[in-house]
N, C-alpha and C positions, 0 to 999 in steps of 0.2 A: 484231350482228343483233338486231332488235327483234321481239318476239313481239306478236301482236295484243293479248293480255291485258295487256301492259305499258303500253298507251297508253289515256288516257281521252279521251272525246269532249267537245267544247265544247258540243254540242247534239245533239238527235235529233228526229226527227219521228215522228208516230204517227197512227193513224186507224182507221176501220172502213169496211168495204164491205158494204152490205146489199143486199137484193133480188137476190142472185145466183141466176140461173135456169139454164135449159137452153141458153142462148146465151152464148158466151164474152164476158167483159167485162174491162176493165183493172182491176187492183187500185186504181190511181189514175190520173187523166188528167193530174195535175200531175207534170211531170218534176222530179226533185230528186236531188241527189247523195247516194249511199249509200256512204260510204267502205268499209264492211265488208259490208253486205248488208241483207236484210230478214227479220225474224222474222214469220211468219204463223201465226195460231192460229184454227182453226174454232170458232165459238161452241158452247158446251156444249148449247145448246138446238136446234141444227140437227137436222132430221129426216132429212136425206140426207147425201150425201158431196159435198165440194167438191174439184174437180180443179185442180191448179196446173200451169201450163205456159206455152208461148209463145202467140202470137196464134192459132195453129191448134189449140189445146187442145180435146180432146173428152172426153166422159164415157162411156167404155165403147163407143165407136163403132169404133175402129180401133187396132190395136196400135201403129202408127207415131205416132199423135197423142194417145192417151190420156194425160192428165196424171197427176201424182203425187196419190194420193188422201188426203184428210184427212177422217176421220170426226169427229163431234162431239167437241170437246175436244182433237183432235190438233194438233200444231204442226210447223212446218218452217222451217228457216233456209235462205234462198237467198242465196248469195254473189254478188250482182249489183250493178252500179253505179248503177242507176236503177230504182225500184219501178214506174215506168210501163211497163216491159218485161215485167212479170208479168201473166198473164191467168188468169182463173178461170172455171170453168163448174160448175154443180151438177147432181146427179142428179135434183133436184126444185127447184121454185121456192121462193123465200123463204129461201135460205141466207145466212149472215153469216160474215165473218171479221174479225178484229182484226189490226192490224199495227204493227210498230215498225221504223223505218228507222234503222240505225246505221252 
């Protein structure tokens, strides 16, 4: 049995999503393979909260669709195969996240 930590990656992708506002947006519109998942970090300068979820993610609107909250500087690892499946919405306009696809 191989543990995830026992394998190294040949390459990884990274990026930034800026101008996250009160309407849900994709983390990236580019579909790419994420063998392990995606690490997302809210920018330390954010004035609001970024919510992470599916395409129906909301920010404090409904229990069933409210995303996982990231305050400024918070991070989350999502074990998903494609970062374009991740959506973000902010509690205010002008929020930013940084991400690494591994």
